[in-house]
PDB file with SEQRES, HELIX, SHEET and CRYST1 records, atoms N, CA, C and O in Angstrom:
SEQRES   1 A   66  MET SER LYS LYS ILE LEU LYS TYR ASN GLU ALA MET ASP          
SEQRES   2 A   66  GLU LEU ASN LEU ILE LEU GLU ASP LEU GLU SER GLU LYS          
SEQRES   3 A   66  ILE ASP VAL ASP GLN VAL SER CYS LYS VAL LYS ARG ALA          
SEQRES   4 A   66  ALA GLU LEU ILE LYS ILE CYS GLN ASP LYS ILE SER LYS          
SEQRES   5 A   66  THR GLU LEU GLN VAL LYS LYS ILE VAL LYS GLU LEU GLU          
SEQRES   6 A   66  LYS                                                          
HELIX    1 AA1 TYR A    8  SER A   24  1                                  17    
HELIX    2 AA2 VAL A   29  LEU A   64  1                                  36    
CRYST1    1.000    1.000    1.000  90.00  90.00  90.00 P 1           1          
ATOM      1  N   MET A   1       4.067  21.340  -4.447  1.00  0.00           N  
ATOM      2  CA  MET A   1       2.918  20.502  -4.750  1.00  0.00           C  
ATOM      3  C   MET A   1       2.838  19.339  -3.702  1.00  0.00           C  
ATOM      4  O   MET A   1       3.824  18.656  -3.429  1.00  0.00           O  
ATOM      5  N   SER A   2       1.658  19.162  -3.153  1.00  0.00           N  
ATOM      6  CA  SER A   2       1.484  17.977  -2.200  1.00  0.00           C  
ATOM      7  C   SER A   2       1.187  16.721  -2.861  1.00  0.00           C  
ATOM      8  O   SER A   2       0.600  16.687  -3.943  1.00  0.00           O  
ATOM      9  N   LYS A   3       1.598  15.629  -2.203  1.00  0.00           N  
ATOM     10  CA  LYS A   3       1.282  14.311  -2.801  1.00  0.00           C  
ATOM     11  C   LYS A   3      -0.111  13.948  -2.438  1.00  0.00           C  
ATOM     12  O   LYS A   3      -0.621  14.338  -1.387  1.00  0.00           O  
ATOM     13  N   LYS A   4      -0.766  13.156  -3.354  1.00  0.00           N  
ATOM     14  CA  LYS A   4      -2.115  12.666  -3.091  1.00  0.00           C  
ATOM     15  C   LYS A   4      -2.001  11.601  -2.054  1.00  0.00           C  
ATOM     16  O   LYS A   4      -1.106  10.761  -2.145  1.00  0.00           O  
ATOM     17  N   ILE A   5      -2.876  11.590  -1.052  1.00  0.00           N  
ATOM     18  CA  ILE A   5      -2.906  10.520  -0.093  1.00  0.00           C  
ATOM     19  C   ILE A   5      -3.727   9.455  -0.642  1.00  0.00           C  
ATOM     20  O   ILE A   5      -4.904   9.641  -0.951  1.00  0.00           O  
ATOM     21  N   LEU A   6      -3.089   8.270  -0.778  1.00  0.00           N  
ATOM     22  CA  LEU A   6      -3.765   7.081  -1.385  1.00  0.00           C  
ATOM     23  C   LEU A   6      -4.645   6.402  -0.303  1.00  0.00           C  
ATOM     24  O   LEU A   6      -4.303   6.346   0.878  1.00  0.00           O  
ATOM     25  N   LYS A   7      -5.727   5.923  -0.757  1.00  0.00           N  
ATOM     26  CA  LYS A   7      -6.529   5.060   0.031  1.00  0.00           C  
ATOM     27  C   LYS A   7      -5.927   3.627  -0.008  1.00  0.00           C  
ATOM     28  O   LYS A   7      -5.153   3.334  -0.919  1.00  0.00           O  
ATOM     29  N   TYR A   8      -6.237   2.781   0.894  1.00  0.00           N  
ATOM     30  CA  TYR A   8      -5.718   1.434   0.935  1.00  0.00           C  
ATOM     31  C   TYR A   8      -5.995   0.674  -0.354  1.00  0.00           C  
ATOM     32  O   TYR A   8      -5.103   0.024  -0.899  1.00  0.00           O  
ATOM     33  N   ASN A   9      -7.270   0.757  -0.858  1.00  0.00           N  
ATOM     34  CA  ASN A   9      -7.561   0.035  -2.012  1.00  0.00           C  
ATOM     35  C   ASN A   9      -6.858   0.528  -3.236  1.00  0.00           C  
ATOM     36  O   ASN A   9      -6.524  -0.262  -4.119  1.00  0.00           O  
ATOM     37  N   GLU A  10      -6.619   1.836  -3.316  1.00  0.00           N  
ATOM     38  CA  GLU A  10      -5.906   2.423  -4.423  1.00  0.00           C  
ATOM     39  C   GLU A  10      -4.443   1.924  -4.407  1.00  0.00           C  
ATOM     40  O   GLU A  10      -3.889   1.581  -5.451  1.00  0.00           O  
ATOM     41  N   ALA A  11      -3.841   1.890  -3.229  1.00  0.00           N  
ATOM     42  CA  ALA A  11      -2.447   1.343  -3.076  1.00  0.00           C  
ATOM     43  C   ALA A  11      -2.404  -0.077  -3.526  1.00  0.00           C  
ATOM     44  O   ALA A  11      -1.505  -0.491  -4.259  1.00  0.00           O  
ATOM     45  N   MET A  12      -3.428  -0.859  -3.062  1.00  0.00           N  
ATOM     46  CA  MET A  12      -3.423  -2.341  -3.368  1.00  0.00           C  
ATOM     47  C   MET A  12      -3.586  -2.518  -4.885  1.00  0.00           C  
ATOM     48  O   MET A  12      -2.936  -3.382  -5.474  1.00  0.00           O  
ATOM     49  N   ASP A  13      -4.423  -1.729  -5.506  1.00  0.00           N  
ATOM     50  CA  ASP A  13      -4.689  -1.780  -6.937  1.00  0.00           C  
ATOM     51  C   ASP A  13      -3.358  -1.462  -7.622  1.00  0.00           C  
ATOM     52  O   ASP A  13      -2.980  -2.194  -8.537  1.00  0.00           O  
ATOM     53  N   GLU A  14      -2.671  -0.474  -7.256  1.00  0.00           N  
ATOM     54  CA  GLU A  14      -1.438  -0.185  -7.923  1.00  0.00           C  
ATOM     55  C   GLU A  14      -0.368  -1.231  -7.695  1.00  0.00           C  
ATOM     56  O   GLU A  14       0.454  -1.481  -8.576  1.00  0.00           O  
ATOM     57  N   LEU A  15      -0.368  -1.811  -6.593  1.00  0.00           N  
ATOM     58  CA  LEU A  15       0.561  -2.958  -6.264  1.00  0.00           C  
ATOM     59  C   LEU A  15       0.231  -4.116  -7.165  1.00  0.00           C  
ATOM     60  O   LEU A  15       1.129  -4.737  -7.734  1.00  0.00           O  
ATOM     61  N   ASN A  16      -0.984  -4.405  -7.300  1.00  0.00           N  
ATOM     62  CA  ASN A  16      -1.407  -5.515  -8.256  1.00  0.00           C  
ATOM     63  C   ASN A  16      -0.987  -5.222  -9.715  1.00  0.00           C  
ATOM     64  O   ASN A  16      -0.617  -6.132 -10.456  1.00  0.00           O  
ATOM     65  N   LEU A  17      -1.049  -3.991 -10.090  1.00  0.00           N  
ATOM     66  CA  LEU A  17      -0.656  -3.657 -11.391  1.00  0.00           C  
ATOM     67  C   LEU A  17       0.881  -3.837 -11.626  1.00  0.00           C  
ATOM     68  O   LEU A  17       1.302  -4.349 -12.663  1.00  0.00           O  
ATOM     69  N   ILE A  18       1.650  -3.425 -10.687  1.00  0.00           N  
ATOM     70  CA  ILE A  18       3.038  -3.585 -10.711  1.00  0.00           C  
ATOM     71  C   ILE A  18       3.399  -5.094 -10.631  1.00  0.00           C  
ATOM     72  O   ILE A  18       4.337  -5.524 -11.303  1.00  0.00           O  
ATOM     73  N   LEU A  19       2.754  -5.814  -9.914  1.00  0.00           N  
ATOM     74  CA  LEU A  19       2.980  -7.274  -9.818  1.00  0.00           C  
ATOM     75  C   LEU A  19       2.702  -7.887 -11.201  1.00  0.00           C  
ATOM     76  O   LEU A  19       3.498  -8.696 -11.679  1.00  0.00           O  
ATOM     77  N   GLU A  20       1.572  -7.511 -11.859  1.00  0.00           N  
ATOM     78  CA  GLU A  20       1.251  -7.997 -13.082  1.00  0.00           C  
ATOM     79  C   GLU A  20       2.361  -7.746 -14.173  1.00  0.00           C  
ATOM     80  O   GLU A  20       2.766  -8.592 -14.971  1.00  0.00           O  
ATOM     81  N   ASP A  21       2.769  -6.481 -14.074  1.00  0.00           N  
ATOM     82  CA  ASP A  21       3.879  -6.118 -14.958  1.00  0.00           C  
ATOM     83  C   ASP A  21       5.171  -6.894 -14.773  1.00  0.00           C  
ATOM     84  O   ASP A  21       5.830  -7.330 -15.717  1.00  0.00           O  
ATOM     85  N   LEU A  22       5.472  -7.029 -13.558  1.00  0.00           N  
ATOM     86  CA  LEU A  22       6.686  -7.860 -13.275  1.00  0.00           C  
ATOM     87  C   LEU A  22       6.547  -9.300 -13.667  1.00  0.00           C  
ATOM     88  O   LEU A  22       7.479  -9.890 -14.213  1.00  0.00           O  
ATOM     89  N   GLU A  23       5.427  -9.864 -13.406  1.00  0.00           N  
ATOM     90  CA  GLU A  23       5.143 -11.297 -13.729  1.00  0.00           C  
ATOM     91  C   GLU A  23       5.087 -11.497 -15.272  1.00  0.00           C  
ATOM     92  O   GLU A  23       5.528 -12.512 -15.812  1.00  0.00           O  
ATOM     93  N   SER A  24       4.530 -10.493 -15.926  1.00  0.00           N  
ATOM     94  CA  SER A  24       4.383 -10.715 -17.380  1.00  0.00           C  
ATOM     95  C   SER A  24       5.605 -10.297 -18.157  1.00  0.00           C  
ATOM     96  O   SER A  24       5.658 -10.494 -19.371  1.00  0.00           O  
ATOM     97  N   GLU A  25       6.571  -9.735 -17.501  1.00  0.00           N  
ATOM     98  CA  GLU A  25       7.756  -9.243 -18.146  1.00  0.00           C  
ATOM     99  C   GLU A  25       7.555  -8.241 -19.198  1.00  0.00           C  
ATOM    100  O   GLU A  25       8.318  -8.126 -20.157  1.00  0.00           O  
ATOM    101  N   LYS A  26       6.439  -7.466 -18.989  1.00  0.00           N  
ATOM    102  CA  LYS A  26       6.084  -6.369 -19.932  1.00  0.00           C  
ATOM    103  C   LYS A  26       6.957  -5.156 -19.813  1.00  0.00           C  
ATOM    104  O   LYS A  26       7.020  -4.352 -20.744  1.00  0.00           O  
ATOM    105  N   ILE A  27       7.631  -4.995 -18.702  1.00  0.00           N  
ATOM    106  CA  ILE A  27       8.454  -3.815 -18.473  1.00  0.00           C  
ATOM    107  C   ILE A  27       9.853  -4.039 -18.877  1.00  0.00           C  
ATOM    108  O   ILE A  27      10.378  -5.152 -18.891  1.00  0.00           O  
ATOM    109  N   ASP A  28      10.464  -2.884 -19.222  1.00  0.00           N  
ATOM    110  CA  ASP A  28      11.870  -2.854 -19.556  1.00  0.00           C  
ATOM    111  C   ASP A  28      12.765  -3.096 -18.331  1.00  0.00           C  
ATOM    112  O   ASP A  28      12.407  -2.672 -17.232  1.00  0.00           O  
ATOM    113  N   VAL A  29      13.886  -3.745 -18.483  1.00  0.00           N  
ATOM    114  CA  VAL A  29      14.766  -4.047 -17.372  1.00  0.00           C  
ATOM    115  C   VAL A  29      15.154  -2.740 -16.637  1.00  0.00           C  
ATOM    116  O   VAL A  29      15.410  -2.779 -15.433  1.00  0.00           O  
ATOM    117  N   ASP A  30      15.201  -1.653 -17.297  1.00  0.00           N  
ATOM    118  CA  ASP A  30      15.558  -0.374 -16.697  1.00  0.00           C  
ATOM    119  C   ASP A  30      14.458   0.137 -15.817  1.00  0.00           C  
ATOM    120  O   ASP A  30      14.714   1.010 -14.987  1.00  0.00           O  
ATOM    121  N   GLN A  31      13.295  -0.333 -15.943  1.00  0.00           N  
ATOM    122  CA  GLN A  31      12.198   0.183 -15.198  1.00  0.00           C  
ATOM    123  C   GLN A  31      11.980  -0.679 -13.980  1.00  0.00           C  
ATOM    124  O   GLN A  31      11.217  -0.251 -13.113  1.00  0.00           O  
ATOM    125  N   VAL A  32      12.575  -1.859 -13.820  1.00  0.00           N  
ATOM    126  CA  VAL A  32      12.332  -2.830 -12.726  1.00  0.00           C  
ATOM    127  C   VAL A  32      12.603  -2.186 -11.462  1.00  0.00           C  
ATOM    128  O   VAL A  32      11.727  -2.191 -10.597  1.00  0.00           O  
ATOM    129  N   SER A  33      13.812  -1.587 -11.242  1.00  0.00           N  
ATOM    130  CA  SER A  33      14.089  -0.962  -9.966  1.00  0.00           C  
ATOM    131  C   SER A  33      13.123   0.127  -9.514  1.00  0.00           C  
ATOM    132  O   SER A  33      12.827   0.242  -8.325  1.00  0.00           O  
ATOM    133  N   CYS A  34      12.635   0.921 -10.453  1.00  0.00           N  
ATOM    134  CA  CYS A  34      11.648   1.938 -10.106  1.00  0.00           C  
ATOM    135  C   CYS A  34      10.347   1.253  -9.732  1.00  0.00           C  
ATOM    136  O   CYS A  34       9.735   1.661  -8.745  1.00  0.00           O  
ATOM    137  N   LYS A  35       9.908   0.299 -10.411  1.00  0.00           N  
ATOM    138  CA  LYS A  35       8.696  -0.435 -10.031  1.00  0.00           C  
ATOM    139  C   LYS A  35       8.772  -1.045  -8.612  1.00  0.00           C  
ATOM    140  O   LYS A  35       7.853  -0.960  -7.797  1.00  0.00           O  
ATOM    141  N   VAL A  36       9.944  -1.665  -8.392  1.00  0.00           N  
ATOM    142  CA  VAL A  36      10.167  -2.326  -7.062  1.00  0.00           C  
ATOM    143  C   VAL A  36      10.214  -1.226  -5.960  1.00  0.00           C  
ATOM    144  O   VAL A  36       9.673  -1.427  -4.873  1.00  0.00           O  
ATOM    145  N   LYS A  37      10.822  -0.134  -6.224  1.00  0.00           N  
ATOM    146  CA  LYS A  37      10.917   0.969  -5.266  1.00  0.00           C  
ATOM    147  C   LYS A  37       9.411   1.489  -4.957  1.00  0.00           C  
ATOM    148  O   LYS A  37       9.025   1.666  -3.802  1.00  0.00           O  
ATOM    149  N   ARG A  38       8.664   1.698  -6.001  1.00  0.00           N  
ATOM    150  CA  ARG A  38       7.296   2.132  -5.863  1.00  0.00           C  
ATOM    151  C   ARG A  38       6.490   1.070  -5.069  1.00  0.00           C  
ATOM    152  O   ARG A  38       5.705   1.412  -4.184  1.00  0.00           O  
ATOM    153  N   ALA A  39       6.692  -0.151  -5.386  1.00  0.00           N  
ATOM    154  CA  ALA A  39       5.982  -1.205  -4.649  1.00  0.00           C  
ATOM    155  C   ALA A  39       6.339  -1.235  -3.185  1.00  0.00           C  
ATOM    156  O   ALA A  39       5.473  -1.538  -2.363  1.00  0.00           O  
ATOM    157  N   ALA A  40       7.597  -0.931  -2.807  1.00  0.00           N  
ATOM    158  CA  ALA A  40       7.974  -0.834  -1.418  1.00  0.00           C  
ATOM    159  C   ALA A  40       7.280   0.344  -0.717  1.00  0.00           C  
ATOM    160  O   ALA A  40       6.858   0.262   0.437  1.00  0.00           O  
ATOM    161  N   GLU A  41       7.186   1.440  -1.477  1.00  0.00           N  
ATOM    162  CA  GLU A  41       6.446   2.567  -0.907  1.00  0.00           C  
ATOM    163  C   GLU A  41       4.932   2.290  -0.650  1.00  0.00           C  
ATOM    164  O   GLU A  41       4.355   2.708   0.354  1.00  0.00           O  
ATOM    165  N   LEU A  42       4.335   1.561  -1.623  1.00  0.00           N  
ATOM    166  CA  LEU A  42       2.954   1.168  -1.432  1.00  0.00           C  
ATOM    167  C   LEU A  42       2.746   0.275  -0.348  1.00  0.00           C  
ATOM    168  O   LEU A  42       1.767   0.422   0.384  1.00  0.00           O  
ATOM    169  N   ILE A  43       3.631  -0.707  -0.160  1.00  0.00           N  
ATOM    170  CA  ILE A  43       3.565  -1.698   0.864  1.00  0.00           C  
ATOM    171  C   ILE A  43       3.612  -0.968   2.259  1.00  0.00           C  
ATOM    172  O   ILE A  43       2.841  -1.303   3.159  1.00  0.00           O  
ATOM    173  N   LYS A  44       4.525   0.027   2.411  1.00  0.00           N  
ATOM    174  CA  LYS A  44       4.611   0.789   3.606  1.00  0.00           C  
ATOM    175  C   LYS A  44       3.335   1.583   3.873  1.00  0.00           C  
ATOM    176  O   LYS A  44       2.878   1.658   5.014  1.00  0.00           O  
ATOM    177  N   ILE A  45       2.789   2.145   2.882  1.00  0.00           N  
ATOM    178  CA  ILE A  45       1.499   2.863   2.988  1.00  0.00           C  
ATOM    179  C   ILE A  45       0.397   1.944   3.521  1.00  0.00           C  
ATOM    180  O   ILE A  45      -0.357   2.316   4.420  1.00  0.00           O  
ATOM    181  N   CYS A  46       0.319   0.748   2.956  1.00  0.00           N  
ATOM    182  CA  CYS A  46      -0.711  -0.266   3.376  1.00  0.00           C  
ATOM    183  C   CYS A  46      -0.465  -0.658   4.822  1.00  0.00           C  
ATOM    184  O   CYS A  46      -1.389  -0.681   5.636  1.00  0.00           O  
ATOM    185  N   GLN A  47       0.820  -0.976   5.145  1.00  0.00           N  
ATOM    186  CA  GLN A  47       1.107  -1.329   6.472  1.00  0.00           C  
ATOM    187  C   GLN A  47       0.773  -0.273   7.582  1.00  0.00           C  
ATOM    188  O   GLN A  47       0.350  -0.593   8.693  1.00  0.00           O  
ATOM    189  N   ASP A  48       0.990   0.947   7.198  1.00  0.00           N  
ATOM    190  CA  ASP A  48       0.698   2.085   8.091  1.00  0.00           C  
ATOM    191  C   ASP A  48      -0.810   2.198   8.295  1.00  0.00           C  
ATOM    192  O   ASP A  48      -1.309   2.421   9.398  1.00  0.00           O  
ATOM    193  N   LYS A  49      -1.511   2.032   7.164  1.00  0.00           N  
ATOM    194  CA  LYS A  49      -3.028   2.101   7.260  1.00  0.00           C  
ATOM    195  C   LYS A  49      -3.572   0.890   8.130  1.00  0.00           C  
ATOM    196  O   LYS A  49      -4.505   1.026   8.921  1.00  0.00           O  
ATOM    197  N   ILE A  50      -2.980  -0.172   7.938  1.00  0.00           N  
ATOM    198  CA  ILE A  50      -3.491  -1.337   8.738  1.00  0.00           C  
ATOM    199  C   ILE A  50      -3.233  -1.168  10.166  1.00  0.00           C  
ATOM    200  O   ILE A  50      -4.106  -1.440  10.990  1.00  0.00           O  
ATOM    201  N   SER A  51      -2.027  -0.713  10.520  1.00  0.00           N  
ATOM    202  CA  SER A  51      -1.670  -0.432  11.887  1.00  0.00           C  
ATOM    203  C   SER A  51      -2.562   0.633  12.535  1.00  0.00           C  
ATOM    204  O   SER A  51      -3.015   0.441  13.664  1.00  0.00           O  
ATOM    205  N   LYS A  52      -2.804   1.669  11.897  1.00  0.00           N  
ATOM    206  CA  LYS A  52      -3.676   2.711  12.345  1.00  0.00           C  
ATOM    207  C   LYS A  52      -5.099   2.271  12.571  1.00  0.00           C  
ATOM    208  O   LYS A  52      -5.739   2.627  13.561  1.00  0.00           O  
ATOM    209  N   THR A  53      -5.587   1.469  11.605  1.00  0.00           N  
ATOM    210  CA  THR A  53      -6.952   0.964  11.747  1.00  0.00           C  
ATOM    211  C   THR A  53      -7.002   0.034  12.885  1.00  0.00           C  
ATOM    212  O   THR A  53      -7.968   0.118  13.643  1.00  0.00           O  
ATOM    213  N   GLU A  54      -6.022  -0.906  13.119  1.00  0.00           N  
ATOM    214  CA  GLU A  54      -6.012  -1.774  14.224  1.00  0.00           C  
ATOM    215  C   GLU A  54      -6.071  -1.027  15.515  1.00  0.00           C  
ATOM    216  O   GLU A  54      -6.834  -1.406  16.404  1.00  0.00           O  
ATOM    217  N   LEU A  55      -5.288   0.037  15.662  1.00  0.00           N  
ATOM    218  CA  LEU A  55      -5.279   0.789  16.898  1.00  0.00           C  
ATOM    219  C   LEU A  55      -6.682   1.401  17.108  1.00  0.00           C  
ATOM    220  O   LEU A  55      -7.216   1.369  18.217  1.00  0.00           O  
ATOM    221  N   GLN A  56      -7.256   1.942  16.061  1.00  0.00           N  
ATOM    222  CA  GLN A  56      -8.559   2.577  16.170  1.00  0.00           C  
ATOM    223  C   GLN A  56      -9.724   1.506  16.674  1.00  0.00           C  
ATOM    224  O   GLN A  56     -10.599   1.765  17.500  1.00  0.00           O  
ATOM    225  N   VAL A  57      -9.557   0.411  16.080  1.00  0.00           N  
ATOM    226  CA  VAL A  57     -10.545  -0.688  16.410  1.00  0.00           C  
ATOM    227  C   VAL A  57     -10.345  -1.165  17.855  1.00  0.00           C  
ATOM    228  O   VAL A  57     -11.304  -1.441  18.575  1.00  0.00           O  
ATOM    229  N   LYS A  58      -9.131  -1.249  18.237  1.00  0.00           N  
ATOM    230  CA  LYS A  58      -8.822  -1.670  19.695  1.00  0.00           C  
ATOM    231  C   LYS A  58      -9.334  -0.582  20.685  1.00  0.00           C  
ATOM    232  O   LYS A  58      -9.845  -0.892  21.762  1.00  0.00           O  
ATOM    233  N   LYS A  59      -9.177   0.693  20.279  1.00  0.00           N  
ATOM    234  CA  LYS A  59      -9.674   1.820  21.131  1.00  0.00           C  
ATOM    235  C   LYS A  59     -11.205   1.743  21.220  1.00  0.00           C  
ATOM    236  O   LYS A  59     -11.777   1.887  22.301  1.00  0.00           O  
ATOM    237  N   ILE A  60     -11.837   1.522  20.117  1.00  0.00           N  
ATOM    238  CA  ILE A  60     -13.369   1.385  20.059  1.00  0.00           C  
ATOM    239  C   ILE A  60     -13.846   0.258  20.865  1.00  0.00           C  
ATOM    240  O   ILE A  60     -14.814   0.408  21.610  1.00  0.00           O  
ATOM    241  N   VAL A  61     -13.178  -0.955  20.756  1.00  0.00           N  
ATOM    242  CA  VAL A  61     -13.525  -2.134  21.566  1.00  0.00           C  
ATOM    243  C   VAL A  61     -13.394  -1.879  23.017  1.00  0.00           C  
ATOM    244  O   VAL A  61     -14.247  -2.245  23.826  1.00  0.00           O  
ATOM    245  N   LYS A  62     -12.252  -1.211  23.351  1.00  0.00           N  
ATOM    246  CA  LYS A  62     -11.955  -0.894  24.743  1.00  0.00           C  
ATOM    247  C   LYS A  62     -13.035  -0.041  25.353  1.00  0.00           C  
ATOM    248  O   LYS A  62     -13.462  -0.265  26.486  1.00  0.00           O  
ATOM    249  N   GLU A  63     -13.474   0.941  24.590  1.00  0.00           N  
ATOM    250  CA  GLU A  63     -14.554   1.889  24.970  1.00  0.00           C  
ATOM    251  C   GLU A  63     -15.807   1.102  25.206  1.00  0.00           C  
ATOM    252  O   GLU A  63     -16.541   1.350  26.162  1.00  0.00           O  
ATOM    253  N   LEU A  64     -16.048   0.172  24.353  1.00  0.00           N  
ATOM    254  CA  LEU A  64     -17.399  -0.639  24.453  1.00  0.00           C  
ATOM    255  C   LEU A  64     -17.373  -1.531  25.716  1.00  0.00           C  
ATOM    256  O   LEU A  64     -18.399  -1.810  26.337  1.00  0.00           O  
ATOM    257  N   GLU A  65     -16.134  -1.962  26.059  1.00  0.00           N  
ATOM    258  CA  GLU A  65     -16.048  -2.815  27.227  1.00  0.00           C  
ATOM    259  C   GLU A  65     -16.253  -2.164  28.628  1.00  0.00           C  
ATOM    260  O   GLU A  65     -16.380  -2.846  29.644  1.00  0.00           O  
ATOM    261  N   LYS A  66     -16.277  -0.792  28.619  1.00  0.00           N  
ATOM    262  CA  LYS A  66     -16.440  -0.032  29.835  1.00  0.00           C  
ATOM    263  C   LYS A  66     -17.826  -0.031  30.301  1.00  0.00           C  
ATOM    264  O   LYS A  66     -18.131   0.575  31.328  1.00  0.00           O  
TER     265      LYS A  66                                                      
END                                                                             
């Protein structure tokens, strides 16, 4: 089974939910490490998407300057 590819906004929404859970202390202490691990995965996804978008924008701008 393949993993669903998250859009940037979906990843950010999930990150915000995790943050809310952690701040409100609604989650069990046993779940904290899982939530933090998932947050790290989501942050990596967001960073990758930002980097790819930045490269695409630079390429487009470079083409326009020709």
